[in-house]
C-alpha positions in Angstrom: 0.0 0.0 0.0 3.0 2.3 0.5 4.0 1.9 -3.1 0.4 2.7 -4.2 0.2 5.8 -2.1 3.6 7.0 -3.2 2.6 6.5 -6.9 -0.7 8.3 -6.4 1.2 11.2 -4.8 3.7 11.4 -7.5 1.2 11.5 -10.4 -1.6 13.5 -8.8 -0.5 15.9 -6.2 -0.2 19.4 -7.6 2.2 20.5 -4.8 4.7 17.9 -6.0 7.0 19.7 -8.6 7.5 16.6 -10.8 3.9 15.8 -11.6 3.7 14.2 -15.0 7.2 12.8 -15.0 7.9 9.1 -15.2 8.2 7.7 -11.7 10.3 4.8 -10.4 9.4 3.4 -7.0 11.5 0.5 -5.7 10.4 -1.6 -2.7 11.5 -4.7 -1.0 8.2 -5.1 0.7 5.6 -6.2 -2.0 2.7 -8.5 -2.4 1.0 -10.1 -5.4 -0.2 -7.5 -7.8 1.8 -4.6 -6.4 3.8 -4.5 -9.7 1.1 -2.0 -10.9 2.6 0.6 -8.5 6.2 -0.3 -7.8 9.2 -2.4 -8.7 10.7 -5.1 -6.4 14.3 -5.6 -5.3 15.2 -9.0 -4.0 17.6 -7.6 -1.4 21.3 -8.1 -0.6 22.8 -11.4 -1.7 26.1 -13.2 -1.7 28.6 -13.5 -4.5 28.2 -17.2 -5.3 26.9 -19.4 -8.0 24.2 -20.7 -5.6 22.9 -17.1 -5.1 22.9 -16.6 -8.9 20.5 -19.5 -9.2 18.4 -18.3 -6.3 18.1 -14.8 -7.8 16.8 -16.2 -11.1 14.2 -18.2 -9.2 13.3 -15.2 -7.1 12.8 -13.0 -10.1 10.7 -15.5 -11.9 8.5 -16.0 -8.8 7.9 -12.3 -8.5 6.9 -12.2 -12.2 4.3 -14.9 -11.5 3.0 -12.8 -8.6 2.3 -9.9 -10.9 5.5 -7.9 -10.3 7.2 -7.7 -13.8 10.0 -5.3 -12.9 12.2 -7.2 -10.4 15.9 -7.3 -9.9 18.8 -8.5 -7.7 22.2 -7.2 -7.0 24.3 -8.2 -10.0 27.5 -10.0 -9.0 26.3 -10.1 -5.4 26.6 -7.6 -2.6 28.3 -9.6 0.2 31.6 -11.4 -0.2 35.2 -10.5 -0.9 36.2 -12.5 -3.9 35.0 -11.2 -7.2 34.6 -13.9 -9.8 34.7 -12.4 -13.3 32.9 -15.4 -14.8 30.2 -15.2 -12.2 29.6 -11.5 -12.9 29.5 -12.1 -16.7 26.9 -14.8 -16.3 24.9 -12.8 -13.8 24.7 -9.9 -16.2 
């Protein structure tokens, strides 16, 4: 509901100076169908091949729940070792 209210404010409140511009609302707290109002971020993840697989499944699940614009941290967020092959595949 927060994404819906934020979107309504951005497109309909005359006091907001950017009325009429394209909006981008990103949330980590969503529910089925909230893709009408905001995008979804899967949250921080680890740099590993297992998390690459999990991010693909997470994005596809969100698509099935009606949230078409979903993303994960490419190459992972946590972890020290940067694997060039992993990053290329993730992209």
